[in-house]
C-alpha positions as CSV (number, residue, x, y, z in Angstrom):
1,M,15.9,25.8,-105.1
2,Q,12.4,26.3,-106.2
3,D,11.0,24.5,-103.2
4,D,13.1,26.5,-100.8
5,I,11.9,29.8,-102.5
6,A,8.3,28.7,-102.4
7,Q,8.5,28.3,-98.7
8,L,10.1,31.7,-98.3
9,V,7.5,33.6,-100.4
10,A,4.5,32.0,-98.8
11,G,2.7,34.8,-96.9
12,I,4.5,37.7,-98.7
13,P,1.7,39.7,-100.4
14,A,4.2,41.3,-102.8
15,L,5.0,37.8,-104.2
16,A,1.4,36.6,-104.6
17,G,1.0,35.1,-108.0
18,W,4.6,34.1,-108.4
19,Q,4.7,31.3,-111.0
20,G,7.9,29.6,-110.0
21,G,10.5,31.3,-112.2
22,A,13.7,32.1,-110.2
23,E,17.2,33.3,-111.1
24,R,20.0,33.3,-108.5
25,L,21.9,36.5,-108.6
26,G,25.2,37.5,-107.0
27,G,25.9,38.5,-103.4
28,L,28.8,38.1,-100.9
29,T,26.7,37.6,-97.8
30,N,23.1,37.3,-98.9
31,R,21.1,35.1,-101.3
32,V,19.5,37.2,-104.0
33,Y,16.9,36.0,-106.6
34,R,15.1,37.5,-109.4
35,L,11.5,36.3,-109.3
36,D,9.9,37.7,-112.5
37,E,9.6,41.5,-112.0
38,V,10.8,41.6,-108.4
39,I,14.0,40.9,-106.5
40,L,14.0,38.7,-103.3
41,R,16.8,39.2,-100.8
42,V,17.4,36.6,-98.1
43,P,19.9,37.6,-95.5
44,G,23.0,35.5,-94.9
45,E,23.9,33.5,-91.9
46,G,25.1,35.6,-89.0
47,T,24.4,39.0,-90.6
48,G,22.0,39.9,-87.8
49,E,25.1,40.3,-85.5
50,Y,26.1,43.5,-87.2
51,I,23.3,44.8,-89.5
52,D,20.2,46.7,-88.2
53,R,17.5,45.4,-90.4
54,Q,14.9,48.0,-89.2
55,A,17.3,50.8,-90.1
56,E,18.1,49.2,-93.4
57,A,14.4,49.1,-94.3
58,V,13.9,52.7,-93.4
59,A,16.9,53.7,-95.5
60,A,15.8,51.6,-98.5
61,H,12.4,53.3,-98.5
62,A,14.0,56.7,-98.2
63,A,16.5,56.0,-101.0
64,A,13.6,54.9,-103.3
65,A,11.7,58.1,-102.4
66,A,14.9,60.0,-103.4
67,G,14.8,58.4,-106.8
68,V,18.1,56.5,-106.6
69,S,16.9,53.0,-105.6
70,P,14.1,50.7,-106.7
71,A,10.8,50.6,-104.8
72,V,10.6,48.5,-101.7
73,L,7.6,46.1,-101.9
74,H,8.2,44.2,-98.7
75,A,10.7,44.5,-95.8
76,D,10.6,42.3,-92.7
77,A,12.9,43.5,-90.0
78,A,12.6,40.3,-88.0
79,S,13.7,38.0,-90.8
80,G,15.6,40.5,-92.9
81,I,13.8,39.3,-96.0
82,M,13.3,42.2,-98.5
83,V,11.5,42.4,-101.8
84,T,12.2,45.2,-104.3
85,R,11.1,46.1,-107.8
86,Y,13.3,44.7,-110.6
87,I,14.8,47.3,-112.8
88,P,15.1,46.1,-116.4
89,D,17.7,47.0,-119.0
90,T,20.5,47.6,-116.5
91,V,24.1,46.3,-116.2
92,T,25.3,45.2,-112.8
93,M,28.6,47.1,-112.5
94,T,32.0,45.6,-111.9
95,P,35.5,47.2,-111.9
96,E,35.8,46.2,-115.5
97,T,32.5,47.8,-116.6
98,F,33.4,50.9,-114.7
99,R,36.5,51.1,-116.9
100,T,34.8,50.2,-120.2
101,R,31.4,51.9,-120.1
102,P,31.9,55.5,-121.1
103,G,31.0,58.0,-118.4
104,A,30.3,55.4,-115.7
105,P,32.3,57.0,-112.9
106,A,30.4,60.3,-113.5
107,R,27.0,58.6,-113.5
108,A,27.8,56.9,-110.2
109,A,28.9,60.2,-108.8
110,L,25.6,61.9,-109.9
111,A,23.5,59.1,-108.3
112,L,25.4,59.5,-105.1
113,R,25.0,63.3,-105.2
114,Q,21.3,62.9,-105.7
115,L,21.1,60.8,-102.6
116,H,23.4,63.1,-100.6
117,R,21.4,66.2,-101.5
118,S,17.9,64.6,-101.2
119,G,17.4,65.6,-97.6
120,A,16.7,62.0,-96.7
121,V,17.4,61.2,-93.0
122,F,18.6,57.7,-92.3
123,P,18.1,56.3,-88.7
124,T,21.7,55.4,-88.0
125,R,25.1,57.1,-88.0
126,F,27.9,55.4,-89.9
127,D,30.8,56.2,-87.6
128,L,34.0,54.7,-89.0
129,F,35.9,54.5,-85.7
130,A,32.9,53.4,-83.7
131,M,32.4,50.6,-86.2
132,I,36.0,49.5,-86.0
133,D,35.6,49.3,-82.2
134,D,32.3,47.3,-82.6
135,Y,33.8,44.9,-85.2
136,L,36.9,44.3,-83.0
137,A,34.6,43.6,-80.0
138,L,32.6,41.1,-82.1
139,L,35.8,39.4,-83.4
140,A,37.1,39.1,-79.8
141,G,34.6,36.3,-79.3
142,K,35.6,34.5,-82.4
143,D,38.6,32.3,-83.3
144,V,40.0,34.4,-86.0
145,A,43.4,36.2,-86.0
146,L,43.8,39.8,-87.0
147,P,46.4,40.7,-89.6
148,K,49.8,41.4,-88.0
149,G,50.1,45.0,-87.0
150,Y,46.4,45.8,-87.2
151,H,46.2,47.5,-83.8
152,D,49.3,49.6,-84.7
153,V,47.6,50.9,-87.8
154,V,44.4,51.7,-85.8
155,A,46.5,53.7,-83.4
156,E,48.2,55.5,-86.3
157,A,44.8,56.3,-87.7
158,G,44.2,58.4,-84.6
159,T,45.9,61.2,-86.6
160,V,43.2,60.7,-89.2
161,R,40.5,60.9,-86.6
162,R,41.8,64.1,-85.2
163,A,42.2,65.7,-88.7
164,L,38.6,64.8,-89.6
165,A,37.3,66.1,-86.3
166,R,39.0,69.4,-86.8
167,A,36.6,70.4,-89.5
168,P,33.8,67.8,-89.6
169,A,31.7,67.6,-92.8
170,P,27.9,67.9,-92.5
171,L,26.4,64.5,-92.2
172,V,24.0,63.4,-95.1
173,A,22.3,60.2,-96.0
174,C,25.0,57.9,-97.5
175,H,25.1,54.4,-98.9
176,C,28.4,53.6,-97.1
177,D,29.0,50.3,-98.9
178,P,29.4,51.3,-102.6
179,L,30.6,48.0,-104.0
180,C,30.6,48.1,-107.8
181,E,27.8,45.4,-107.8
182,N,25.5,47.8,-105.9
183,F,25.3,50.0,-108.9
184,L,23.0,49.2,-111.8
185,D,23.7,51.2,-115.0
186,T,21.3,51.9,-117.9
187,G,23.9,53.8,-119.9
188,T,22.3,57.1,-119.0
189,R,21.9,56.8,-115.3
190,M,22.9,54.7,-112.3
191,W,20.6,53.0,-109.8
192,I,21.9,52.1,-106.3
193,V,20.9,49.0,-104.3
194,D,21.6,47.3,-101.0
195,W,21.2,49.6,-97.9
196,E,22.5,47.3,-95.2
197,Y,25.3,49.6,-94.1
198,S,23.7,52.9,-94.9
199,G,23.7,55.8,-92.5
200,M,24.3,59.5,-91.9
201,N,27.9,60.1,-92.9
202,D,30.4,62.3,-94.6
203,P,29.5,62.1,-98.3
204,M,33.1,61.8,-99.3
205,W,33.1,58.3,-97.7
206,D,30.9,57.1,-100.6
207,L,33.2,58.5,-103.2
208,G,36.4,57.3,-101.6
209,D,35.0,53.8,-101.0
210,L,33.7,53.5,-104.5
211,S,37.1,54.6,-105.9
212,V,38.7,51.7,-104.0
213,E,36.1,49.1,-104.7
214,A,36.2,49.9,-108.5
215,G,40.0,50.3,-108.6
216,F,39.7,53.8,-110.1
217,D,42.8,55.4,-111.5
218,A,43.6,59.1,-111.3
219,A,41.5,59.9,-114.4
220,Q,38.5,58.1,-113.1
221,D,38.8,59.8,-109.7
222,A,39.0,63.1,-111.5
223,A,35.9,62.3,-113.6
224,M,33.9,61.2,-110.5
225,L,34.9,64.4,-108.5
226,A,34.3,66.7,-111.5
227,A,30.8,65.3,-112.0
228,Y,29.9,65.4,-108.3
229,F,31.2,69.0,-107.9
230,D,30.3,70.4,-111.3
231,G,34.0,70.7,-112.1
232,K,35.1,72.7,-109.0
233,T,36.2,70.2,-106.3
234,P,36.9,71.9,-102.9
235,P,40.4,70.9,-101.7
236,D,39.1,69.7,-98.3
237,A,36.6,67.4,-100.0
238,A,39.3,65.9,-102.3
239,A,41.5,65.4,-99.2
240,R,38.8,63.6,-97.3
241,M,38.1,61.3,-100.3
242,V,41.8,60.3,-100.4
243,I,41.8,59.6,-96.7
244,Y,38.7,57.5,-96.8
245,K,40.2,55.4,-99.6
246,A,42.6,54.0,-96.9
247,M,40.1,54.1,-94.0
248,C,37.5,52.0,-95.8
249,D,40.1,49.3,-96.2
250,L,40.9,49.5,-92.5
251,L,37.2,48.9,-91.7
252,W,36.4,46.3,-94.3
253,T,39.4,44.2,-93.3
254,L,37.4,43.5,-90.1
255,W,34.2,42.8,-92.1
256,G,36.1,40.2,-94.1
257,L,37.3,38.5,-90.9
258,I,33.7,38.4,-89.6
259,Q,32.7,36.6,-92.8
260,L,35.6,34.2,-92.3
261,A,34.5,33.5,-88.7
262,N,30.9,32.9,-89.8
263,G,32.0,30.4,-92.4
264,N,30.8,32.4,-95.3
265,P,31.7,30.3,-98.4
266,A,31.2,33.1,-101.0
267,D,34.9,34.1,-101.1
268,D,38.4,33.5,-99.6
269,F,37.8,36.0,-96.8
270,R,41.3,35.4,-95.2
271,A,42.9,36.6,-98.4
272,Y,40.2,39.3,-98.7
273,A,41.0,40.7,-95.3
274,D,44.8,40.4,-95.7
275,G,44.6,42.1,-99.1
276,R,42.5,45.0,-97.9
277,F,44.8,45.6,-94.9
278,A,47.9,45.5,-97.0
279,R,46.3,48.1,-99.4
280,C,45.3,50.3,-96.4
281,R,49.0,50.4,-95.2
282,A,50.2,51.1,-98.7
283,L,47.7,53.9,-99.2
284,M,48.6,55.4,-95.8
285,A,52.3,55.5,-96.8
286,T,51.7,57.5,-100.0
287,P,52.7,61.2,-100.3
288,G,49.1,61.9,-101.4
289,F,47.7,60.6,-98.1
290,A,50.2,62.7,-96.1
291,A,49.3,65.8,-98.2
292,S,45.6,65.2,-97.7
293,L,46.1,65.0,-93.9
294,A,48.0,68.3,-94.1
295,V,45.1,69.9,-96.0
296,L,42.6,68.9,-93.2
297,A,45.1,70.1,-90.6
298,G,45.2,73.5,-92.2
299,R,48.9,73.4,-93.0
């Protein structure tokens, strides 16, 4: 490993003086290493098919300027290699630590709110339905089967598309991929990392997706919303969050299939995709989902 890293860091000024200490960290698609006081991110195989590395670098710099992400020391859009400042004394979050660390959902909400209200402008638009179309087109050229009924659910989601379009939320800079592991907790504040999928989006996407990724229960959802809105959650915002909890699963189902097609060994991506699609269908069948659609439809 050390020899491979030595080749990667050669010619990166931010890593001049590296003494050879390296620790492999987690990551579903990329290789991530701690090298002393910096983090080196090496992009995974095939990620260039669906990630705009130039846009990612712009967003990472903007998020750092907004005070929610570590400083970017090096970003190469051609290779996708990125070096950021290591943040000490943090815990990389998981669903379990979101349950067990007091106040964690609220701290995550405040970090997301700081980003959303920062005035940052990201260069891309995170458009749920356009991304579904793009991912389907990408998968059309790969030997991977969609879950049975996927196209039927996409058609059913046309109702969601119309409801969201009826009163669109102002677009703000959003993370758009709030995996638990993309949050680093000091116990008093959260930092957010990994801007590969970031873009201008409805801020409730970030809250809804985080809720799903962390497996929040009703009390955790309430704590997150209360922190974000200072205790007064607008009904339409709560409705959009509920809707996005299902829609993020619809989208990330396809992401999982792309990982499967690319031979990513980090997880069982067939089971990942099938599980997310099953949860999407289950969430869309709940009374709360129907009620949230009704709120956005003005009924």
